[in-house]
N, C-alpha and C positions, 0 to 999 in steps of 0.2 A: 600636857606631855603624855600622861597615862592615857588619854583617850586616843591619841594619834598611834600610840603603841598597840592598843587593842584592835584598832582599825587594821593596822599592818598584819596583825596575827591571824585575823579573820580572812584577810585576802590571800594570805600564804596558804592558810589551810584549805581554802577553795581551791587554789592552784594545784596543791598536792593532789586532792581527790580527783581533780581533772585529768593529771598525769596518770594516776592509777587506772581510771576508766579507759583512758586511751590504750594503756598497755594491756589491759585485760581482752579490750576488743580487738588488739592486734593479735594477741596470744590466741583468742578464740577463733580467728579466721580459719575456716575449715578449707581443705584442699579437695574440691570436686575431682572425680576420676572416672574414667571408663576402663573396662577389661576387655581385651581381644585375645581369643584363643587361636594359636596359629599351629598348623601341622595337618597331616593326612588323618583327619578325624571323621568318623561316621556321625550322622546326626544323633544315633544312640549314644555314642561316646560323648559327643559334646554336651548333650542334655545331662548326662551323669556327672561330668566335670563341673557344669554350672551349679548343679544342684549340692554338689560337695564343697565348692569353693566359698571361703569367708570372704574373699574380695566381692563376689556377687551378692551374697546374703547381707553384708554390712555395707553395701554401697550407699544406702540412705543415710548412712551414719558415718560420714567420711572423718579421716583423721585431720588434726590441725597443723601437722608439720610433714614435710617430705619424709624425714626419717620415720615418722610413724606410719606412713604409707608403705616404705619400703619393709619395715618390720612386719606388717600385716601381710604382705605379699611372700615374704620368705617363710612366714609360718604356714602360709597356705600350700606350699609344696608338698608337705607331708600328707595333707588332706587328698591332694591330686593324685599322688603316688598310690595312696590307699585305694583311691576309686579305681585307678588303671588296674591294679592288682585284682580287683574285683572282677575284672573281664579278662584275667588270666594274661594280662600284659605285664609280666614279671620283668621285662628288660627295658622298660620304659623310661625315658630321661625327660626332666622338666627344667627349664631355664627361664630366667625372668629378664626383662628389659624394660626401660622407662622413656617415655617422651614427656618430661616435666615442662617443657616450654609450650607445650600445645594447650589449648583451653577448651574443654578440661584437660588434665593430665590424663596420659594413658599408661596402662600397664599392659605390657605384651607378655603372654604366657606361651613360651615356645615349647612345643611338645613332640618328641619323637615316640610314638606308641610302640613300634616295634611288632613283631609277630607273637600272636598268643601262643603260650606254652600249652602242649597237650599233657593229658594225665597218663602218667607211664605206668603206675602200679597202685593198688590198693592193698592194704595190710590190715587185718583185723585182730586186735589183740584182746582176748578175754582175761580180764584181771582177776576173776574167781574161778578160774578153770579147775584148779585143785579141789576146790569147795564143791562145786556143782558139776563138773565135767563140761565136755564139749557140746555145744547145742546142735552141731551139724550144719550150721550156716557157714559157708567159707567164702573166701574172695572170688572163687569162680562164679558164684551167684551174681556177681555184678561185673563180669568180663565185657559186657556190652558197652560200658562207660569208658573203657580204655580207648585213649586217644581223642576223646573229647576235650574241648577247652576246659582247662582245670580252674574253673571259677568258684568262688565261695558258694554260688548258688547250687553248682554241681555237687559239692560237697556237702551241703545241707540236703540235697535230694538223696544222696547215697545214704546218709545218716537216717533219714525218715523210712526209706526202702528197707534198711537193715532192721530198724526197729519193727517195722511192720511184719517182716518175715518172722522175726523172734516172736511177735504177738501171735501169729497164726501157727507157731510151732509149740506153744504152751508156755512162752516166756512173757507174760504182759508186763511184767514190772522191770524188764530190761532197761537200762539207761546208758546213754554215751556219755561218759565223763569228760573226754577230751578228744579232740580233733587236731592233728598236726598236718601242716601242708608245708613240704619241703621243696623248694625250687632249686633245681641243679642247673646252674648258670652255664656249665660247660656243655651239657647234652641239651640244654634248653627244654627240659621236661619237670614234670612235678610229681611228686608221689604224696598220696594221703595215707595217714595212719590213724585209725580208729580204736580207742580205748573203751571197751564195753564191759558193763557188769550185768550179767544176766539175772542174777538174785534167784536162780533156780527154776526147775520146771514146775508148773502149777497143776493141780487137779481141781475139778469142780467139787465145790463143798456144799454145805446144807443150804437150803433155799428158804428165804423168808418172804411172805406175801404181806404187803401193806396197802390199805385203802379199799380192799373188797369188802362189799356188804351183802349183796344179794347173790353175787357169783361164789359157788362153793370154791373152797381150796383146792379139792381134788381136779377141778376143772383146769387150773394151772398146771398142776403136775402131769395132766393128760397131755398139756400142750407142750411140755419140754422136750426139746429134742436132743437131750443129753441125760445121762445118769450120774448120780454122786459118785465121785471116784474116778470118772473118766478124765482124759487128758483135757485141760482148758483149750477151747476154740472159740474166737470171737465170731466165726461164721455160725456157730450153734446158737449164740447169744442174739445175734441178728435174725436168725431164722425164727427163733422162738418170739422175739418181740414183734416181728412181722405178722406172725399168725395170730397173736393176741390183738394186735391192731387191726387187722382186716375182719376180726369177729363182730365188730360193730358194738361190742359190749363196754368199751371204755373210750373216754375223752383222750386219755393220753396213758402211755405206758413207758416206764422209765426203768432201766436196771443199774443198779448202784453196787460198785465194786469197792473194795477198801483202798486206800491210797497208797499203803506200803505192803509189800509182800508178807503174808502170814507165815509164821513160824513152822506151822505143821504141813505147809505146801498145799492145804486145800482153801480155795477162795469162797468165803460166804457170798452168796448173791441175794441182794434184796430186790425184789420185783415190787415197785411202787405204782399203783394204778389209780385212777379216778374213774368210777363207773358212769357210763352214759344214761340216759333215759332209755328204759326197756321197753316201753310201750308207745305206740305212735298210732294215729288215725290220719287217713287220708281221703280226699274227695277230689273227683275230677269230672269235668264236662267234656263231652264229644258231640259231634254233629255230622250228618250226611245228609244230602238233598233228599233222597228216596228213603232213607231210614228214619229221618227226623233226629231230634235231640236225644242224647244218651247221658247217664250218669254212671259214674265208677265210685264205688266206697271200698275202703280197706282199713282192717284192724290187725295189728300185729304186736305180739308179745315175743321179744328176742331172747328171753332168758326164762323161760316157763317154769322149768323145776331147778334152776340153779346150775345147770350145766350147759348152758348156750342153747337150749332147744328152742326152736322158733315155731310159734303157733300163728298160723296167719289164715284170716278170712277174708275173701276179695268177692265183690258181686258187681255185675254190670247190667244195666238195664236200658234197652231201646224199647221203642214201641212193640217191635215183633221179635226181639231178641232178648234172652234172659239167660244169665250165667251166674252160678254161685259155686265158689271153690273154697274148701277148707283143707289146709295142709299142716303136717307136723313133721318139722325136721329134727333129726337127732344128729348132731355133728360128730365127726371122728368115731363112727359107730364101731367099725371093724379095726380101723387103722386110721392114722392121720390123714386128712383130706378125703375121707370117704364117709359120704353122709348117707342116712337111711331116711327114706321120705314115705310118710303116709299121705294119701291125698283122696278126699271125697269130692265128687263133682256132680252138679246137677244143670241141667240147660234144657231151653226150648228155643228153637230157631225156625222162624216162619220165613220162607223164600218163595220165588216164583215156581219152583220145581218140586217143592215138598215142604212138609212141617216135621221136625224132627224133635223128639223129647227123649231125653236119656238120663240115667243116673249111672255112675261108675265109681269103683273103688280101686286104688292103685297102690302098689308097693314097689318102690324104686330105690335104687342104689346109685348115687352119684358120685363119681370120682375125678377129682382134680389131679391130674398127672403131673402137670406143670402150670406155669402162669399162662399158658396159650392153649394147652390140650386138655379136653374134658370128655369124658364119656359117662353114659348112664344106660343101666338096663333094668327090667322090671317084669312084673305080672300085673294084669289088669282084668277085671271082670265089668263088662259094661251091658246093661239092660237097655236096648234102643227100640224106640217104637217111631215109626215112620208113617205120616198120614199125608193126604191131600197130594198124592204122587200123581204128576201129569205126564202122561206119555200116550203116544197113539198105540204103541204096543203094550201088552200086559207086563207089568213088572212084578215078578214073583207070582204071575198069574192071579194078581189081586189088584187090579186097576181100582183106583179110587178107594180102596180099603185098606185098613190098617195092616201094617208088617211089624212084627215084634220078633226081636232077635236078642239071645243071650250069647254074648260074644266073649270068648277068652282071647286076651291080646298079650303080646310080649314085645313091648316097645324097646328098641335099641338105638341110642342116638350116639353121635360122635361129632364133637365141635373143636375147630382149630381156628384161633382168632388172634391176630396181632394188632387190632385196632387200638387207637389211643383213648376212645370214650365210648361208652355204651350207648347212650342216647344221642350223641352227636359226634359220630367219628369223623375225622378229617385225614387220617393216614393208615395205612395197613389195608388187610383183608381178613374176610371171615368166611370160613367153610362149615357148612352144617349138613350133615347126612342122618335121615331118619328112616329107619326100617321098622315096620309094625306088622309083624306075622299075626293074622287074625283067624279065629276058628269058631265057627258056629257050633256050640257044644250041645244044643238041644234041636230036636225036630230034625229036619234034613240037613245032616252035617255037610258042611263045605269049608274050604280053606283058601284065604286069599292073602296077599301081602301088599302093603301100602309103602311105597318108596319115595322119598322126596330128598333131592340133592339142591343146596342153596349155596351159591358163591357171590360174594360181595367184594368190591374193592374200591379203595378210596385213594385219589391221588392228589396231594396238596400242589395246586399250581401257584398259589401265592400264600405264604405262611400265614395262616390263621385268618385268612380273608377269602380265598378262593379255592373251591375243592370241586373235583370231578368225581362222582360216585357212578359205579355201575353194579347192576345185580342181574344174575341169572337164576332162574328157578325150573327146575325140571321134575316131573312127578311121572311115576308109573305104577299101575296096580296090575299084578300079575295073579294067576291062580284061577279061581272060579270064573264062570261066564259073568258078562256084565249084568244080565238079567237076575242072576243070582245074588249078587253083592247088594247089600243094603243100599238104598238110593242115597242116603245122606253121607255114606262113606266114599262116594265118588267124587271126582273132582269138578269143582265149579269156581270159576274166576269171576272178577268184577268186585268193586269196591275200592277202599282207600289203601289197600296194599298189593293187590294183584290187578293190574289193568285198570287203573283210575280212569274215570269217565265213563265206565260202563257200568249198568244196573248191578246192584249187589247178588253175587252169585247166580248170574245168568249166563255167563260165558261158558258154554259147553254145546255139544251137538242139540239141535233144536228139532222138536217133532213137528207133524204138520199143524199143530196149534200154535206154533211159535213158542213152545215153552221149553225150557232147558231139561234135557234128560240126564246130564251128567257124563262124565268122561272118565278113560281109564289111563289117560296120559295128559300132560299139560308141558308147555314150554313157554315161558313168559321172561321178558327181558325188560329192565328199567334203566334209564340213564338220567343223571341229574347234574346241573351245573348250580352249584350252591355259592353264593356270594355274601360274605358278612360285611356289610356297609359300616355299621358302628359296633360298639360293644354290646348293645341290646337288640339290634334291628339287622334283619338280612333278608334276601330274596332268593327264590329258586326258579329255574327252568327245567322242564322235565319232558321226556318222551317215553312212553311205554308201548310195547307191541308184543304179541304173541296170540296163543290160542290153546283151546282144550279139545282133545280128540277121543273118539270112541273107541280106537284101538290102544293096546297096551304100550305102544311107542308112537311118538309124534309122527303124523302123515304130512310130509312136507308138500303134498300137493295141494292142501287146503290153504286158502287165504289166511294172512295174518291179520288181526285187528290191530289199529293203531290208535293212540290217544296222545295228546300234547296238552301242555297247561303250565301255569306259573303259580306261585305261591309266595307268601311272606312268613318270616320267621321272627318270634320274639323270645330272646334268649332269656332264661331264668336259671336260677341255682340248681334247680332239679332237671333241666333239659330245656330245648327249645319248644314253645308252642307254636305249632303249625297250622296254617290255614291256606288250603290248596283249592284252586278251581280247575277242573280237568274238562277237555273237550274231546268227545269220541269222533275220530275222523271217518269211521264207518257206522254210523249209528243205525240200529237194527229197528225196523218199524214196529211199534207197539211195545217196545222194550226199554229203549235208550232216550234220555232226554238231551237237550241241546248241551247241557253241561252238568256237571256234578260238583258240589261244595263239600269240603271236608275240613273238620276242625279236630284236631287232636293233639297230644304231648309227645315229643320225640321225632326225629326224622322219619320218613317213610320206610328207610331201610338202612 
């Protein structure tokens, strides 16, 4: 009897658990649903509503009852209204409807967006007016925003613009504590009200330098574009930071200001830097068919005496051309962006028309007037010796004899460039004008002036891929007679920069022995189509034409020499390595080969 009772108890227990599981399964049955937004809605508005809707974001976790679905939808109305207000749709209405018999169930969101409310007025309330006075920034500064759609984004933009204006006016610690947006449902307009605490007008305080090792402290104070006690200006901070960064002396430059307004109204400025390597060594290779291989070496110290002085030595050696140059630059010598340059130079250059050997000493002042405009002027002494001069007529009445000159020169240059890159320009233009009045100060005195104008333009045909580049070079020598001017001072074209394809420095009037005699004017044009096929490789098609003339101005009756060619470019961090092959279209007998090959770094112009 007891056994039978236990069996019945077990069966009853199992039945009970089965009923419980069935009820739980029934209870956990979820109601799948879809959401459909209806109304005159733009795609931008629809995307915003879907992003704000809990019905959309929780769709993968559906409710288990119909009443749960309705509660979720009703709670979503507030989210949708807030989203519509963010588009200045302050008169929008949202209604809900359901199609519960469809599978899955459908929630219909019916929206009447209405017209956006425009901004009627802006009011700025300075909460510390009695303590610090009025900063001078009024509502009139933001009149351009009136009648714009009064969105929260517009409100934020006005706040940012207000704080930026206050910052530029000497109030870097100003804060906007509250912004009210009041919608007038009668006029269907919105008024903004901004509550601002300026925390007082600030002055530049003491400066602390952190991280400098070899750069002297007074270098930083020389670079400062403000003085202690001046009204604070973020533009002056940016100007000084940019000047320090462009010096090449630092890996990074950071200006640190206190987080809260100082009580005395003077902001202490901490300049934190990390110095870069001050010394560098460079080595380069070059090649030209008729000049053979060449090598260039360079050594530089960018902080020679602790004040950013640059000591540079550079040497170039080809078989027939040697050049050594030592320069010393003192930055900001007289005033900011005005550098004093001392330069010693020695060279020997053997060409078809002459062999020139010279040594020179130069004192020059370079001035950077803006990011684009630069000038320089100076005085130079040059001892020049010309030998192996080839002319049918006597030059200086000393044919095949040495000519020595002691020249005083006064070089003046002007440069204006808007190009985006020095070694690989793709956009902008560059103008360079050079005038060098020269005076033979010993022996038979004479005066002449060398004038060169170069204009380059770069047109991007396809961003970062295809560039059309053009250059025109014009030169004129005025003053003393051609036979009086030193032979190596006259113009000769040919080589990898002026009339590619023609023999190095042989494009000028020829004598009866077919040797170049030099010219008093030149006019040379170049055009290139530069295509960058990958990040590291590219190719170039080019056409050069022009000539050198015996008169002081180009004589257009003479034939222009032409050359064409192509090249490849390998792009590196320091600039493109170029390999060009050029073909002279009017090769001169005994002077020009069928082609010329050039290897160098940087674009040709």
